[in-house]
KOLVO-300761 format. One line per field, with one value per residue: residue number from 1; residue in three letters; x, y, z of N, C-alpha, C, O in turn. Coordinates in steps of 0.02 Angstrom, whole numbers, plus 32768, in hexadecimal, padded with zeros to 4 digits. Layout:
BEGIN
k c(NUM; ...)
r c(ALA; ...)
n.px c(X; ...)
n.py c(Y; ...)
n.pz c(Z; ...)
ca.px c(X; ...)
ca.py c(Y; ...)
ca.pz c(Z; ...)
c.px c(X; ...)
c.py c(Y; ...)
c.pz c(Z; ...)
o.px c(X; ...)
o.py c(Y; ...)
o.pz c(Z; ...)
This chain:
BEGIN
k c(1; 2; 3; 4; 5; 6; 7; 8; 9; 10; 11; 12; 13; 14; 15; 16; 17; 18; 19; 20; 21; 22; 23; 24; 25; 26; 27; 28; 29; 30; 31; 32; 33; 34; 35; 36; 37; 38; 39; 40; 41; 42; 43; 44; 45; 46; 47; 48; 49; 50; 51; 52; 53; 54; 55; 56; 57; 58; 59; 60; 61; 62; 63; 64; 65; 66; 67; 68; 69; 70; 71; 72; 73; 74; 75; 76; 77; 78; 79; 80; 81; 82; 83; 84; 85; 86; 87; 88; 89; 90; 91; 92; 93; 94; 95; 96; 97; 98; 99; 100; 101; 102; 103; 104; 105; 106; 107; 108; 109; 110; 111; 112; 113; 114; 115; 116; 117; 118; 119; 120; 121; 122; 123; 124; 125; 126; 127; 128; 129; 130; 131; 132; 133; 134; 135; 136; 137; 138; 139; 140; 141; 142; 143; 144; 145; 146; 147; 148; 149; 150; 151; 152; 153; 154; 155; 156; 157; 158; 159; 160; 161; 162; 163; 164; 165; 166; 167; 168; 169; 170; 171; 172; 173; 174; 175; 176; 177; 178; 179; 180; 181; 182; 183; 184)
r c(UNK; UNK; UNK; UNK; UNK; UNK; UNK; UNK; UNK; UNK; UNK; UNK; UNK; UNK; UNK; UNK; UNK; UNK; UNK; UNK; UNK; UNK; UNK; UNK; UNK; UNK; UNK; UNK; UNK; UNK; UNK; UNK; UNK; UNK; UNK; UNK; UNK; UNK; UNK; UNK; UNK; UNK; UNK; UNK; UNK; UNK; UNK; UNK; UNK; UNK; UNK; UNK; UNK; UNK; UNK; UNK; UNK; UNK; UNK; UNK; UNK; UNK; UNK; UNK; UNK; UNK; UNK; UNK; UNK; UNK; UNK; UNK; UNK; UNK; UNK; UNK; UNK; UNK; UNK; UNK; UNK; UNK; UNK; UNK; UNK; UNK; UNK; UNK; UNK; UNK; UNK; UNK; UNK; UNK; UNK; UNK; UNK; UNK; UNK; UNK; UNK; UNK; UNK; UNK; UNK; UNK; UNK; UNK; UNK; UNK; UNK; UNK; UNK; UNK; UNK; UNK; UNK; UNK; UNK; UNK; UNK; UNK; UNK; UNK; UNK; UNK; UNK; UNK; UNK; UNK; UNK; UNK; UNK; UNK; UNK; UNK; UNK; UNK; UNK; UNK; UNK; UNK; UNK; UNK; UNK; UNK; UNK; UNK; UNK; UNK; UNK; UNK; UNK; UNK; UNK; UNK; UNK; UNK; UNK; UNK; UNK; UNK; UNK; UNK; UNK; UNK; UNK; UNK; UNK; UNK; UNK; UNK; UNK; UNK; UNK; UNK; UNK; UNK; UNK; UNK; UNK; UNK; UNK; UNK)
n.px c(1583; 15A9; 15A3; 15DE; 15DC; 15C4; 159B; 1564; 1532; 14F9; 14E2; 14D8; 155B; 15A3; 15F3; 168B; 1672; 168B; 171C; 1792; 17AC; 17A9; 173E; 174D; 170C; 1678; 1688; 1715; 1733; 16F2; 173F; 17BE; 17A4; 1786; 1804; 1850; 1806; 177A; 173C; 1759; 17A4; 17A7; 182D; 1893; 188C; 18CB; 18A5; 18F5; 18E0; 1857; 17E0; 173B; 172F; 1707; 174F; 1786; 1710; 16CF; 1725; 1712; 168A; 1698; 16D5; 174D; 1792; 17B6; 17DA; 1847; 1839; 1883; 1892; 18BA; 1863; 17E2; 175B; 1756; 176F; 16FC; 169C; 16C4; 16A8; 161C; 15F7; 1626; 15CF; 1556; 1564; 156B; 15EA; 163B; 167B; 16D7; 173D; 17BF; 17DB; 1843; 1882; 1903; 19A3; 19E9; 1A70; 1A91; 1A2C; 1A4D; 1AC2; 1A8E; 1A3A; 1A98; 1AD8; 1A75; 1A86; 1A41; 1A07; 19CB; 194F; 191E; 1939; 1900; 192A; 18FE; 1919; 18F5; 18FE; 1950; 19AC; 1A01; 1A65; 1A8B; 1AF6; 1B53; 1AFF; 1AE9; 1B6C; 1B84; 1B25; 1B5C; 1BDB; 1BB2; 1B76; 1AE8; 1A8D; 1A3E; 1A83; 1A37; 19EF; 19A0; 19C1; 1961; 1966; 1923; 1927; 194D; 194C; 19B5; 1A20; 1AAE; 1AD9; 1B5C; 1B7C; 1BB6; 1BC4; 1C23; 1C0E; 1B9F; 1B3D; 1AF0; 1A5C; 19EF; 19A4; 1931; 18E0; 1864; 17FD; 1839; 186D; 1884; 18E9; 1907; 1971; 19AE; 1A0A; 1A73; 1AD0; 1B72)
n.py c(D5D3; D52C; D475; D432; D3BC; D307; D299; D2F2; D358; D3FB; D41A; D498; D4FF; D548; D5E6; D624; D691; D743; D79B; D757; D6E9; D6AF; D669; D5E7; D602; D5BA; D5A9; D5A7; D53A; D4D3; D4D4; D4B0; D42A; D3F3; D3F5; D39F; D32C; D2E4; D299; D223; D18B; D161; D183; D1F9; D29F; D347; D3E2; D46B; D4EE; D501; D556; D568; D4E6; D4BF; D490; D412; D3D1; D3CB; D373; D2FF; D2E8; D2C5; D24A; D233; D1DD; D207; D29C; D319; D3AA; D445; D4D8; D577; D5CF; D5E0; D5FA; D5CB; D542; D51D; D536; D4DC; D463; D46E; D46D; D3EE; D3A0; D3C4; D383; D302; D2C9; D2B9; D246; D22E; D286; D2EA; D370; D3F4; D473; D4D5; D51C; D524; D4F7; D4B0; D450; D407; D3C8; D379; D324; D2E1; D298; D23C; D1EE; D200; D205; D263; D263; D2D3; D37E; D414; D4BD; D551; D5D7; D66D; D6FD; D768; D72F; D6D0; D641; D5E9; D5B2; D589; D52F; D4CC; D4A1; D46A; D403; D3B3; D394; D34C; D2E2; D2D5; D2CB; D254; D1E1; D1ED; D25D; D304; D3B2; D43C; D4E2; D57B; D625; D6D7; D737; D78C; D74D; D6E6; D643; D5CB; D559; D4E2; D496; D459; D3AE; D3B7; D3DB; D45B; D43B; D474; D514; D592; D62E; D693; D713; D7AC; D78F; D70B; D67A; D5D2; D54D; D4AD; D42C; D39F; D30C; D2F7)
n.pz c(2E11; 2DF5; 2DEB; 2D57; 2D06; 2D05; 2D90; 2DEC; 2DA1; 2D80; 2E05; 2E7D; 2EC0; 2F52; 2F69; 2FB2; 3039; 302F; 2FEC; 2FDE; 2F91; 2EE5; 2E85; 2E0A; 2D6C; 2D1F; 2C96; 2C84; 2CD4; 2C8F; 2C1A; 2C4E; 2C75; 2BFA; 2BC4; 2C17; 2C31; 2BF9; 2C5D; 2CE4; 2D20; 2DB1; 2E27; 2E83; 2EBE; 2ED9; 2F1C; 2F34; 2F59; 2F90; 2F97; 2F6C; 2F4D; 2ED1; 2E5C; 2E82; 2EA8; 2E2E; 2DEC; 2E3B; 2E1F; 2D9C; 2DA0; 2DEB; 2E79; 2EF9; 2F54; 2F94; 2FEE; 300C; 3069; 30B0; 30E7; 3158; 3138; 30B6; 30CA; 3110; 30AB; 3046; 3089; 3096; 300F; 2FE8; 3035; 2FF8; 2F7F; 2FA7; 2FC1; 3030; 305F; 2FFE; 3007; 3054; 30C0; 30E8; 3152; 312E; 30FE; 3058; 3046; 30BE; 30B7; 3044; 306F; 30D7; 308E; 3043; 30A8; 30C0; 3056; 2FDD; 2F33; 2EAB; 2E2B; 2DF6; 2E0F; 2E49; 2E3E; 2E72; 2EAB; 2F0F; 2EAA; 2ED1; 2F24; 2EEB; 2EDF; 2E81; 2E32; 2E95; 2ED9; 2E76; 2E60; 2EDF; 2EE2; 2E7E; 2EB8; 2F2A; 2EEF; 2ED8; 2E71; 2E0E; 2D92; 2D1A; 2D33; 2D3D; 2D51; 2D6F; 2D5B; 2D89; 2D6A; 2D75; 2CDF; 2CD3; 2D08; 2CE9; 2CC0; 2CB4; 2C28; 2C4B; 2CE6; 2D5D; 2D59; 2D0B; 2C7B; 2C21; 2BD3; 2B9C; 2B87; 2BA9; 2B94; 2BDD; 2BBA; 2BFD; 2C75; 2CAA; 2CA6; 2C78; 2C98; 2C6D; 2CB0; 2C99; 2CC4; 2C7D)
ca.px c(15B7; 1588; 15C7; 15CC; 15D0; 15CD; 1563; 1546; 1526; 14C6; 14DD; 14F4; 1591; 15AA; 1633; 16A6; 165D; 16BF; 1741; 17D4; 17B5; 1790; 172C; 1756; 16CB; 1661; 16A5; 175B; 1731; 16E1; 177A; 17F1; 1794; 178D; 184B; 186F; 17D9; 174D; 1726; 178F; 1795; 17C9; 1867; 1893; 189E; 18DC; 1897; 1922; 18C2; 1813; 17AB; 16F8; 1733; 16E7; 1776; 1788; 16CC; 16C3; 174B; 16EF; 164D; 16AB; 16EF; 1785; 1777; 17C6; 17FA; 185D; 1833; 18AB; 188D; 18CC; 182D; 17AD; 171C; 175C; 1768; 16B5; 1679; 16D4; 1683; 15D6; 15EF; 162D; 1590; 1523; 156F; 1571; 162F; 1663; 16A3; 1708; 1768; 17DE; 17E2; 1873; 1895; 194C; 19C0; 19FD; 1AB2; 1A8C; 19FF; 1A73; 1AEF; 1A65; 1A23; 1AD3; 1AE1; 1A43; 1A9B; 1A0C; 1A13; 198B; 1945; 190A; 1945; 18EA; 194A; 18D9; 1920; 18E1; 192B; 1980; 19DB; 1A15; 1AA7; 1A83; 1B36; 1B6D; 1AD3; 1AF6; 1BAF; 1B7D; 1B01; 1B8E; 1C0D; 1B94; 1B59; 1AA2; 1A63; 1A47; 1AA4; 1A09; 19C5; 19A1; 19BB; 193B; 1973; 18FB; 1949; 1942; 196D; 19F2; 1A54; 1ACB; 1AF7; 1B86; 1B62; 1BD4; 1BCF; 1C3C; 1C00; 1B5E; 1B3A; 1AAF; 1A41; 19B9; 1999; 18F9; 18D0; 181D; 17F6; 1877; 187E; 1890; 190E; 190A; 19A8; 19AC; 1A4D; 1A79; 1B14; 1B95)
ca.py c(D5A0; D4EA; D43D; D435; D37B; D2CD; D283; D32B; D38C; D42C; D428; D4DA; D501; D588; D609; D63A; D6D6; D777; D7A5; D738; D6B7; D6BF; D627; D5DA; D607; D57C; D5A6; D592; D4F6; D4A7; D4D2; D488; D3E3; D3DE; D3EB; D369; D2F4; D307; D26D; D1FD; D149; D15E; D1AE; D227; D2E2; D378; D429; D489; D52E; D4E9; D588; D54B; D49F; D4B4; D467; D3CE; D3B5; D3BC; D336; D2C8; D2DC; D2A7; D207; D229; D1B9; D228; D2DD; D33B; D3F3; D46C; D521; D592; D5FB; D5BB; D600; D59D; D4FD; D514; D535; D49B; D42E; D476; D457; D3A5; D385; D3D0; D351; D2C0; D2B1; D2BD; D209; D22C; D2C0; D300; D3B9; D40A; D4B9; D4D7; D541; D4F7; D4D9; D47D; D41B; D3DC; D39E; D348; D2F3; D2B9; D269; D207; D1CA; D204; D21F; D27A; D262; D317; D3B1; D457; D4F6; D58E; D603; D6B3; D71C; D795; D709; D695; D623; D5AF; D595; D565; D4F6; D497; D486; D440; D3C6; D38B; D37D; D31B; D2AC; D2D0; D2BF; D211; D1E4; D203; D292; D348; D3EC; D471; D521; D5B4; D660; D716; D73B; D7B5; D720; D6BB; D606; D5AB; D51C; D4AA; D4A1; D419; D375; D3C2; D3FF; D479; D41B; D49E; D554; D5B8; D66C; D6A4; D75B; D7D0; D785; D6C7; D64A; D58D; D524; D467; D40E; D357; D2F4; D2E8)
ca.pz c(2E13; 2DF8; 2DCE; 2D11; 2CE7; 2D30; 2DB9; 2E10; 2D6F; 2D90; 2E4D; 2E8E; 2EF2; 2F75; 2F64; 2FF3; 3046; 302E; 2FAD; 2FE4; 2F5C; 2EA3; 2E6A; 2DC3; 2D4A; 2D00; 2C52; 2C8A; 2CF0; 2C56; 2BEF; 2C71; 2C72; 2BB5; 2BB7; 2C3F; 2C3E; 2C27; 2C92; 2D02; 2D3C; 2DF1; 2E32; 2EBC; 2EAB; 2F0C; 2F0F; 2F66; 2F6E; 2F85; 2F8D; 2F76; 2F3E; 2E90; 2E2D; 2E9B; 2EA5; 2DE7; 2DDD; 2E5B; 2DF9; 2D5B; 2DA8; 2E1A; 2EB2; 2F39; 2F4D; 2FD0; 2FE8; 303C; 3067; 30F2; 30FC; 317A; 3112; 307C; 30E4; 311E; 306B; 3027; 30AC; 3083; 2FC9; 2FE9; 304F; 2FC4; 2F4B; 2FC8; 2FB6; 306D; 3066; 2FC8; 300D; 3092; 30BF; 311B; 3156; 3131; 30C6; 3022; 3050; 30F3; 30A0; 3016; 3097; 30FA; 305C; 3033; 30E0; 30B8; 301A; 2FAB; 2EF0; 2E91; 2DE3; 2DE3; 2E42; 2E36; 2E5F; 2E61; 2EE6; 2F05; 2E7A; 2EF2; 2F4E; 2EC6; 2EE9; 2E56; 2E1F; 2ED0; 2EE6; 2E44; 2E70; 2F1B; 2ECD; 2E5A; 2EE8; 2F57; 2EC5; 2EEA; 2E36; 2DF2; 2D50; 2CE5; 2D4E; 2D22; 2D7C; 2D4F; 2D7E; 2D74; 2D84; 2D53; 2C9D; 2CD9; 2D21; 2CB5; 2CD9; 2C81; 2C09; 2C6F; 2D2E; 2D77; 2D2D; 2CEC; 2C3C; 2C13; 2B97; 2B81; 2BA9; 2B8C; 2BB7; 2BDA; 2BC4; 2C0E; 2CBB; 2CC2; 2C7D; 2C91; 2C7D; 2C82; 2CB2; 2CA3; 2CCB; 2C3E)
c.px c(1595; 15B8; 15AF; 15B9; 15D9; 1590; 1542; 1536; 14EC; 14C0; 14FC; 1529; 1593; 15EF; 164A; 168F; 1698; 16E3; 1786; 17E1; 1794; 177E; 1739; 1712; 16B8; 1680; 16ED; 175E; 1722; 171D; 17B2; 17E2; 1792; 17D6; 1867; 1844; 17B9; 1734; 175F; 1776; 17BE; 1803; 185C; 18AC; 18AB; 18C9; 18BB; 1909; 1877; 17DE; 1768; 16F8; 1718; 170D; 1778; 1744; 16BA; 16E7; 172A; 16AF; 165C; 16D2; 172D; 1769; 1783; 17E8; 180D; 185B; 185B; 189A; 189F; 1896; 17F4; 176A; 171C; 1751; 171E; 168D; 1686; 16AB; 1638; 15CA; 15F8; 15EC; 1559; 1527; 1573; 15B6; 165A; 1691; 16DB; 173D; 1786; 17E8; 180F; 187F; 18E0; 1965; 19DD; 1A3E; 1AB0; 1A61; 1A24; 1AA2; 1AC9; 1A4C; 1A5C; 1AE0; 1AB0; 1A51; 1A64; 1A27; 19CF; 1989; 1936; 1918; 192F; 190F; 1927; 18DC; 1903; 1914; 1961; 19B6; 19F6; 1A5D; 1AAA; 1AC5; 1B53; 1B41; 1AE2; 1B3B; 1BAB; 1B59; 1B30; 1BBF; 1BF1; 1B73; 1B0F; 1A74; 1A72; 1A65; 1A77; 19DD; 19CD; 199D; 1996; 1944; 1948; 1919; 1939; 1969; 19AC; 1A2D; 1A6D; 1AEB; 1B22; 1B66; 1B7B; 1BDE; 1BE4; 1C31; 1BC0; 1B64; 1AF4; 1A96; 1A09; 19B4; 1962; 18EE; 1887; 1815; 1839; 1890; 1897; 18B6; 190D; 1946; 19A1; 19F2; 1A47; 1AC3; 1B33; 1B9B)
c.py c(D55D; D4B4; D437; D3F2; D343; D2C0; D2BB; D366; D3B9; D43E; D46C; D4D4; D546; D5A4; D61A; D682; D707; D779; D784; D703; D6CF; D67D; D622; D5DC; D5C4; D573; D58C; D54B; D4C4; D49E; D4A8; D43D; D3C8; D3D0; D3AD; D32A; D2DC; D2DB; D240; D1BA; D141; D18E; D1DC; D26B; D30F; D3BD; D450; D4CC; D527; D51C; D56A; D500; D48E; D488; D41E; D3AB; D3A2; D37B; D2F9; D2B6; D2B9; D265; D1FE; D208; D1DC; D26A; D2F9; D386; D414; D4B5; D53B; D5BF; D5D2; D5BF; D5D2; D555; D4EE; D50D; D4F3; D464; D432; D45C; D40B; D384; D38B; D39B; D309; D2A0; D2B4; D280; D204; D263; D2C7; D34C; D3CE; D454; D4BC; D505; D50E; D4D3; D4A2; D442; D3EC; D3AE; D367; D311; D2C5; D284; D22F; D1DC; D1C7; D21C; D22C; D275; D2A9; D346; D3F4; D48B; D535; D5BE; D648; D6D7; D746; D76F; D6CC; D681; D5E5; D58C; D56C; D528; D4BC; D478; D458; D3FF; D397; D36B; D344; D2E0; D29F; D2C3; D27A; D216; D1FD; D23E; D2D5; D37B; D421; D4B0; D558; D5F3; D69D; D719; D766; D78C; D6F5; D67F; D5E8; D56C; D4DE; D4BE; D45E; D3E2; D37D; D3ED; D41C; D45B; D444; D4DE; D578; D5F6; D67D; D6EE; D77A; D7BE; D73F; D69D; D607; D56C; D4DE; D44B; D3C3; D346; D2E6; D29E)
c.pz c(2E1E; 2DE1; 2D86; 2CF3; 2D1A; 2D5B; 2DE1; 2DE1; 2D84; 2DD9; 2E5C; 2EC5; 2F12; 2F69; 2FAA; 2FFE; 3045; 2FEC; 2FAF; 2FAF; 2F1B; 2E82; 2E1F; 2DA1; 2D2A; 2CBB; 2C55; 2CA5; 2CB8; 2C28; 2C0D; 2C68; 2C2B; 2BA4; 2BDB; 2C44; 2BFE; 2C61; 2CA8; 2D1C; 2D7B; 2DF5; 2E6D; 2EA6; 2EE7; 2EF3; 2F45; 2F80; 2F64; 2F77; 2F9D; 2F6A; 2EF9; 2E60; 2E43; 2E99; 2E5D; 2DD4; 2DFD; 2E34; 2DB7; 2D63; 2DD3; 2E59; 2EF5; 2F2B; 2F91; 2FC2; 301F; 3033; 30AD; 310F; 311B; 3155; 30D5; 3092; 30F1; 30DD; 3047; 3047; 309B; 303C; 2FC2; 3000; 301A; 2F8D; 2F66; 2FBD; 2FF5; 3074; 3031; 2FCF; 3053; 308B; 30F9; 3117; 3161; 30F9; 3095; 3031; 3085; 30DD; 3071; 303C; 30BC; 30CB; 3047; 306A; 30DC; 307A; 2FE5; 2F68; 2ED1; 2E45; 2DC9; 2E1D; 2E25; 2E60; 2E47; 2E9D; 2ED9; 2EDA; 2E9C; 2F18; 2F2B; 2ED2; 2EBC; 2E45; 2E58; 2EE0; 2EB6; 2E50; 2EAC; 2F0B; 2EA9; 2E8C; 2F15; 2F32; 2ED5; 2EAE; 2E1B; 2DAB; 2D18; 2CFB; 2D2C; 2D5B; 2D53; 2D78; 2D5F; 2D94; 2D5B; 2D12; 2C9E; 2CF4; 2CE7; 2CD6; 2CA2; 2C64; 2C2D; 2CB8; 2D4A; 2D44; 2D05; 2CAE; 2C34; 2BD1; 2B77; 2BAA; 2B84; 2BB6; 2BA9; 2BEA; 2BD2; 2C53; 2CCE; 2C8E; 2CA0; 2C70; 2C99; 2C7A; 2CBB; 2CA8; 2C86; 2C34)
o.px c(156B; 15EE; 1573; 158B; 15F1; 155A; 1508; 152F; 14B6; 149C; 1536; 1523; 1585; 1620; 1621; 1698; 16CF; 16CC; 17B1; 181A; 176B; 17A9; 1730; 16E3; 16E4; 1691; 1701; 1788; 1743; 172B; 17D2; 180F; 179C; 17E5; 1892; 185E; 17DB; 1719; 1790; 173B; 17F1; 180A; 1824; 18DC; 1898; 18DA; 18A3; 191B; 185B; 17B1; 175C; 16C8; 1713; 16EF; 176E; 1740; 169B; 16CB; 1727; 16A1; 1632; 16ED; 1741; 1730; 175E; 180F; 17E8; 1878; 1856; 1893; 1895; 189A; 17D9; 1745; 16E9; 172E; 1706; 1660; 1658; 168D; 1618; 1599; 15D5; 15D6; 1531; 14F4; 157E; 15BB; 1697; 16C9; 1708; 1765; 176B; 17FA; 1803; 1884; 18FA; 1940; 19EA; 1A42; 1ACA; 1A6F; 1A1C; 1AA8; 1ADF; 1A4A; 1A52; 1AF1; 1ABE; 1A2D; 1A5A; 1A58; 199F; 19BB; 193F; 1905; 1946; 1913; 1932; 18A9; 18F8; 1951; 199A; 19EA; 1A01; 1A8B; 1AC8; 1ACA; 1B69; 1B5C; 1AE7; 1B43; 1BCC; 1B6C; 1B2E; 1BCB; 1C14; 1B57; 1AFB; 1A39; 1AAC; 1A61; 1A8F; 19AD; 19FA; 197B; 19AA; 192E; 1948; 1925; 191B; 19A2; 19D3; 1A65; 1A47; 1B14; 1B0F; 1B3B; 1B5A; 1BFD; 1BBB; 1C48; 1BAB; 1B89; 1AC2; 1AB7; 19F6; 19BE; 1963; 18F3; 186F; 1824; 186C; 18C1; 18BD; 18A5; 1912; 194E; 1992; 1A11; 1A1B; 1AEE; 1B11; 1BB7)
o.py c(D555; D4C2; D436; D3EE; D34D; D2D8; D2B4; D39E; D3A2; D46E; D478; D4AB; D579; D57F; D61F; D6AC; D6F5; D75D; D793; D6F2; D6FC; D65C; D653; D5BA; D59B; D53B; D561; D523; D490; D467; D480; D416; D38C; D3A5; D38B; D2F7; D2C3; D2F6; D237; D1B2; D11F; D1BB; D1E6; D270; D2FF; D3D0; D455; D4E1; D543; D50F; D556; D4DE; D453; D45D; D3F1; D370; D36E; D350; D2C4; D27B; D294; D24C; D1C4; D214; D1D1; D271; D2F1; D39E; D401; D4CE; D518; D5D3; D5A5; D58E; D5B5; D52F; D4B9; D4E3; D4D5; D43B; D3FE; D439; D3EC; D352; D35D; D388; D2DA; D264; D2B2; D287; D1DB; D26E; D2AF; D364; D3BC; D471; D4A8; D514; D4D5; D496; D46B; D409; D3AF; D373; D32E; D2D7; D28A; D24B; D1F8; D1AD; D194; D242; D206; D282; D2B8; D338; D409; D485; D54C; D5CC; D65B; D6D0; D748; D78C; D698; D6AA; D5B3; D54F; D533; D4F4; D483; D43B; D423; D3CA; D35A; D32F; D314; D2B3; D266; D2B1; D267; D24B; D21E; D24F; D2DF; D371; D431; D4B4; D561; D5F5; D699; D701; D764; D7A5; D6E3; D687; D5EA; D54D; D4AA; D4F1; D430; D3E7; D34F; D41E; D3F9; D461; D438; D4DE; D57D; D5F4; D677; D704; D766; D7DB; D739; D69C; D602; D56F; D4D4; D451; D3AB; D36C; D2CC; D287)
o.pz c(2E4B; 2DC7; 2D7A; 2CCB; 2D51; 2D4E; 2DF5; 2DF8; 2D96; 2DEB; 2E4A; 2EF2; 2EF1; 2F61; 2FD8; 2FD2; 3059; 2FBA; 2F85; 2FA1; 2F1B; 2E65; 2DFA; 2DB8; 2D1C; 2CA7; 2C2E; 2C8F; 2CB4; 2C11; 2BEB; 2C57; 2C20; 2B7A; 2BBF; 2C5B; 2BD1; 2C91; 2C84; 2D2B; 2D7C; 2DCC; 2E85; 2E7F; 2F20; 2EBB; 2F7D; 2FB7; 2F35; 2F4F; 2FD6; 2F7A; 2EE8; 2E3F; 2E1A; 2E89; 2E51; 2DB1; 2DDE; 2E29; 2D9D; 2D33; 2DDF; 2E6C; 2F25; 2EFB; 2FC2; 2F91; 3059; 2FFB; 30DF; 3148; 30FA; 3153; 30C4; 3071; 30DE; 30D9; 302B; 3024; 3093; 3030; 2F9A; 2FE4; 3011; 2F71; 2F40; 2FB1; 2FF1; 308D; 3038; 2FA1; 3084; 3055; 3132; 30E1; 3195; 30CA; 30A7; 3028; 307A; 30EE; 3076; 302B; 30C1; 30DD; 303B; 305B; 30F3; 306B; 2FC4; 2F64; 2EDB; 2E23; 2D8E; 2E56; 2DF1; 2E9D; 2E0F; 2EBC; 2E9F; 2EE5; 2E84; 2F29; 2F4B; 2ECF; 2ECE; 2E48; 2E4F; 2EF3; 2ECC; 2E4A; 2EAD; 2F24; 2EB3; 2E8A; 2F23; 2F51; 2EDE; 2EB8; 2E11; 2D8C; 2CEA; 2CD9; 2D03; 2D8D; 2D1B; 2DB2; 2D22; 2DD0; 2D25; 2D0F; 2C6F; 2CF8; 2CBB; 2D04; 2C67; 2C84; 2C2D; 2CC6; 2D4F; 2D0B; 2CE2; 2CAC; 2C3F; 2B9D; 2B3E; 2BE7; 2B46; 2BF3; 2B71; 2C22; 2BB7; 2C6B; 2CFE; 2C53; 2CDD; 2C33; 2CD3; 2C46; 2CDF; 2C92; 2C5A; 2C02)
């Protein structure tokens, strides 16, 4: 697992110890950024299920100015912080241990809006539909922002969720699907 492009290209990243997380493969990560980027001129992002932090770190390396990482697993929080240090991005990030629902409410209280939101929850515990509905309700996505959802291919998400329209969907192998949502 590594940073694929940008200022930290080639930098190795640590995975969360154990089997509680499933890191996004480099191939899928490259595909995601080809769909939404590939490079950015600033902006703030959110990784609601941070894991190792690989998606947010890739976005920072490609030009995002700030990223907020959320995860409820202490091992994941520790791994994100190590990977941020490896890339010298501690000043460009905030890392919080929290569950998704409470984190979204806390971010709303801070009156934040994000240009990019990654949703890559553990496959067995996916609440993607509710997460996206909550993001819509709390107006957490900027008008030109994107939500990138990664989920098991056995899960089906609607093309329309609240104010968001699915603009792209790709399936990789038999296990992983990526959907990108933007505001109508």
